[in-house]
C-alpha positions in Angstrom: 179.0 -58.3 162.1 175.9 -60.0 160.8 175.9 -63.8 160.6 176.0 -63.8 156.8 178.6 -61.0 156.3 181.3 -63.5 155.6 179.2 -66.6 154.9 176.3 -67.5 152.7 174.4 -69.8 155.0 174.1 -69.8 158.8 172.6 -72.5 161.1 172.3 -72.7 164.9 171.1 -75.2 167.4 170.1 -74.1 170.9 171.2 -76.1 174.0 167.5 -76.5 175.1 166.8 -78.2 171.8 169.7 -80.6 172.2 168.7 -81.5 175.8 165.1 -82.0 174.8 166.2 -84.4 172.0 168.4 -86.3 174.4 165.6 -86.7 176.9 163.3 -87.9 174.1 165.8 -90.5 172.9 166.3 -91.7 176.5 162.5 -92.4 176.6 162.3 -93.9 173.1 165.5 -96.0 173.2 166.1 -96.7 176.9 168.3 -99.7 176.0 171.0 -97.3 174.8 171.3 -95.9 178.4 170.6 -98.9 180.6 172.7 -102.1 180.8 172.0 -105.1 183.1 171.9 -108.9 183.4 169.0 -111.0 182.2 167.7 -111.2 185.7 166.2 -107.8 185.4 163.7 -109.0 182.8 161.9 -110.7 185.7 162.7 -108.0 188.3 162.8 -104.5 186.7 161.8 -103.0 190.0 165.3 -103.7 191.3 167.0 -101.2 189.0 168.8 -98.5 190.9 166.7 -95.9 189.1 163.3 -96.6 187.6 163.5 -96.7 183.8 161.2 -94.1 182.3 160.2 -95.3 178.9 157.5 -94.1 176.4 154.4 -96.3 176.2 155.3 -97.1 172.6 158.4 -98.9 173.8 156.5 -101.3 176.0 153.6 -101.6 173.6 156.0 -102.7 170.8 157.8 -105.1 173.2 161.1 -103.3 172.7 163.8 -103.8 175.4 164.2 -101.5 178.3 167.9 -102.4 178.7 170.8 -104.0 176.9 171.5 -107.4 178.3 175.0 -108.1 179.8 176.8 -111.2 181.0 176.8 -111.5 184.9 179.9 -110.1 186.7 182.1 -113.1 187.2 183.4 -114.2 190.6 187.1 -114.5 189.8 188.8 -117.7 191.0 185.7 -119.8 191.7 186.1 -123.5 190.7 183.2 -123.2 188.3 181.7 -120.1 186.7 179.7 -118.0 189.2 178.2 -114.6 188.4 176.6 -111.7 190.1 173.7 -109.6 188.8 174.4 -105.9 188.2 173.2 -102.9 186.3 174.7 -99.7 184.9 172.4 -96.8 184.1 173.0 -93.4 182.5 170.1 -91.5 184.1 170.8 -87.9 183.0 172.6 -86.0 180.3 172.8 -82.3 179.7 174.8 -79.9 177.6 175.5 -76.3 178.3 176.9 -73.8 175.8 178.7 -70.6 176.8 178.0 -68.4 178.8 176.6 -71.3 180.8 173.2 -71.3 182.6 171.8 -74.9 182.4 173.8 -76.2 185.4 176.5 -75.1 187.7 180.0 -76.4 187.2 181.9 -77.8 190.3 184.5 -75.4 191.7 187.4 -77.5 190.3 186.3 -76.6 186.7 185.8 -72.9 187.3 183.4 -71.0 185.0 182.6 -71.8 181.4 184.9 -69.8 179.1 184.2 -68.3 175.7 183.7 -70.8 172.9 183.4 -73.7 175.4 180.7 -76.1 176.2 180.0 -78.3 179.3 178.6 -81.8 179.7 176.9 -83.1 182.8 176.3 -86.9 183.1 174.8 -88.8 186.0 175.3 -92.6 186.2 174.2 -95.2 188.7 175.7 -98.6 189.3 174.1 -101.5 191.2 175.6 -104.8 192.2 174.2 -107.8 194.0 175.8 -108.6 197.4 175.0 -112.2 198.3 173.9 -112.6 201.9 176.3 -114.3 204.3 173.9 -117.3 204.8 173.9 -118.0 201.1 177.7 -117.9 200.9 177.9 -120.2 203.9 175.8 -122.8 202.0 177.9 -122.4 198.8 181.3 -122.8 200.4 180.9 -126.6 201.1 179.7 -127.1 197.5 182.7 -125.2 196.1 185.1 -127.1 198.4 183.7 -130.4 197.1 184.2 -129.3 193.5 187.8 -128.4 194.3 188.3 -131.9 195.8 186.7 -133.6 192.8 189.0 -131.7 190.5 192.1 -132.6 192.5 191.1 -136.3 192.6 190.7 -136.3 188.8 194.1 -134.6 188.5 195.8 -137.5 190.4 194.3 -140.2 188.3 190.7 -140.8 189.3 188.9 -142.7 186.6 186.0 -141.2 184.6 183.6 -143.7 186.3 184.7 -142.7 189.7 184.6 -139.0 188.9 181.0 -139.5 187.6 179.9 -141.2 190.8 181.5 -138.5 192.9 179.9 -135.8 190.9 176.5 -137.4 191.2 176.8 -137.6 195.0 177.9 -134.0 195.1 175.1 -132.7 192.9 172.5 -134.6 194.9 173.8 -133.2 198.2 174.0 -129.7 196.8 170.5 -130.0 195.4 169.1 -131.2 198.7 170.7 -128.4 200.6 169.9 -125.5 198.2 166.3 -126.1 197.0 163.4 -123.7 197.4 162.3 -123.3 200.9 165.7 -123.6 202.6 165.9 -121.1 205.4 168.7 -118.6 205.5 169.7 -116.6 208.6 167.1 -114.0 209.5 164.2 -116.3 208.7 164.4 -115.5 205.0 163.7 -118.1 202.4 165.6 -119.1 199.3 162.8 -118.5 196.8 163.2 -120.6 193.6 161.5 -117.9 191.5 163.9 -115.3 192.8 166.8 -117.5 191.9 165.8 -117.9 188.3 167.6 -115.6 185.8 167.1 -117.8 182.7 165.8 -121.3 181.9 168.2 -123.8 183.4 170.0 -121.2 185.6 168.5 -121.7 189.0 170.4 -122.4 192.2 167.9 -125.2 193.2 168.9 -127.1 190.0 172.7 -127.1 190.7 172.6 -130.8 190.0 172.5 -130.0 186.3 176.0 -128.4 186.5 178.7 -130.6 185.0 182.4 -130.5 185.5 183.5 -128.4 183.9 180.2 -126.5 183.8 179.0 -124.8 180.6 176.7 -122.3 182.2 177.3 -119.5 184.7 175.6 -120.1 188.0 174.1 -116.7 188.7 173.4 -116.2 192.4 169.9 -115.2 193.5 169.3 -111.5 194.0 166.8 -109.7 196.3 168.3 -106.2 196.2 171.2 -104.3 194.9 173.8 -102.1 196.5 173.6 -98.9 194.4 175.5 -95.7 194.1 175.3 -92.8 191.7 177.9 -90.4 190.5 177.9 -87.1 188.6 180.5 -86.3 186.0 181.2 -82.9 184.5 183.4 -82.2 181.5 184.4 -79.0 179.6 185.4 -79.0 176.0 185.9 -76.9 172.9 186.7 -77.1 169.2 189.7 -76.0 167.2 191.0 -76.1 163.6 194.5 -77.3 163.0 196.8 -79.4 160.9 197.6 -83.1 161.3 201.0 -84.5 160.6 200.8 -86.3 157.2 197.8 -84.3 155.9 197.8 -81.1 153.9 194.3 -80.0 154.9 192.7 -78.5 158.0 191.0 -80.7 160.6 188.3 -79.9 163.1 189.4 -81.2 166.5 187.3 -81.7 169.7 189.4 -80.8 172.8 188.9 -81.5 176.5 189.6 -78.7 178.9 188.8 -80.5 182.1 186.8 -83.3 183.8 185.5 -83.7 187.3 183.8 -86.6 189.1 181.9 -85.1 192.0 182.5 -86.0 195.7 184.1 -89.4 195.3 186.0 -90.5 198.3 188.8 -91.0 199.1 190.4 -88.2 197.2 193.2 -90.3 195.7 190.6 -92.7 194.3 188.7 -89.8 192.7 191.9 -88.4 191.3 192.9 -91.8 189.9 189.5 -92.3 188.2 189.6 -88.8 186.8 193.1 -89.2 185.5 192.2 -92.5 183.8 189.1 -90.9 182.2 191.0 -87.9 180.9 193.7 -90.2 179.5 191.1 -92.4 177.9 189.3 -89.4 176.3 192.4 -87.6 175.1 194.3 -90.6 173.8 191.5 -93.1 172.9 188.3 -91.3 172.1 188.8 -87.7 170.9 191.6 -88.4 168.3 189.1 -90.7 166.5 186.5 -87.8 166.3 188.6 -85.3 164.3 187.0 -84.4 161.0 188.9 -83.3 157.8 187.7 -80.3 155.9 186.9 -82.4 152.8 184.4 -84.5 154.8 182.5 -81.3 155.5 182.3 -80.2 151.9 179.0 -81.0 150.1 179.6 -81.3 146.3 176.1 -80.4 145.1 177.0 -80.8 141.4 178.3 -84.3 142.1 175.2 -85.3 144.1 172.9 -84.1 141.3 175.0 -85.7 138.6 174.6 -89.1 140.3 170.8 -88.5 140.0 171.1 -87.7 136.3 170.8 -83.9 136.7 173.5 -81.7 135.1 173.9 -78.1 136.3 176.8 -77.1 134.0 178.5 -75.5 137.0 180.5 -76.7 140.0 178.4 -75.8 143.1 179.8 -76.7 146.6 178.9 -75.9 150.2 181.8 -75.7 152.7 182.5 -74.3 156.1 183.5 -70.7 156.2 187.3 -70.4 156.9 188.7 -69.7 160.4 189.9 -67.0 161.0 189.7 -65.6 157.5 186.0 -65.5 157.2 184.7 -65.9 160.7 186.6 -66.0 164.1 185.1 -69.4 165.1 183.3 -72.1 163.2 181.5 -73.8 164.8 181.0 -71.0 167.2 179.8 -71.7 170.8 178.1 -68.7 172.1 174.7 -67.2 173.3 173.6 -70.7 174.5 173.9 -72.0 170.9 176.3 -73.9 168.6 176.5 -72.0 165.3 177.8 -73.1 161.9 178.8 -70.8 159.0 178.7 -72.1 155.5 180.0 -70.7 152.2 178.4 -71.4 148.8 180.9 -71.5 145.9 179.9 -71.6 142.2 182.4 -72.2 139.4 182.0 -72.8 135.7 181.9 -76.5 134.9 184.9 -78.2 133.2 
């Protein structure tokens, strides 16, 4: 059957074209794929994976990543945060029969009218050295004591004096040049993540503090994961609607080589549940949204055709067996042109 035997228009997009476009967008808009704390403006070399951006991005001063709040240290007596980054480093799509990448054994082979996605993501988190934690513990204990004294009736003047002594002590013990175990130095520039947020200026913190104290970062602990997903499309009814809807479906999902197995299974189960119940139901499209009323569009521009002209998807399975069709490394769309006498 020729492409236009049961349709008036035919369009197709090859997987190579989609993957090329995605790579181009990743270079032109890296902030859509990289997320990190403000610290990385000063230390972009600490990303888990180097961000490859087009020269036009840096020339225009556009951001390389989307800024995120530091990861909070839960339970600390005042807000403390850790620097982190999350990076989507690779994205590929593969249409049936499947030849861009190999699926993990758990997902089998790519079946007819199916497509596969491969994503690679890296996560990095600062792990403060033991020496820095040793220096911070007395400071935190003092803050806890100050809070307890206030709770049992310490006056504001007494609290202010105690806070001043604490801040001076903390500032003296945690300024640039203090040695940590291993003959490393606490470098003030390395501490800075934003104006007013430096460990050596802890005396500026008030009780309760209004800023997050972000711990200094010299390197990140990083790991990367690969995720594969297999999906397809189907037409069907939706309760409460008289028309047909195009529905994206998930056949399977696999996170590769995550240990232990129960942790991998738990994460996969949550992602599958999230996609099937939270994401994919919002992506269904009704037939009417896929109909282009050419007469109406031209009428709004002051042009009268005298006929009702519309473009709409070819019906499944009456006109074509699949629409969109996923085959021969392409996604194909079949369109019907209808012309009726105007009312």
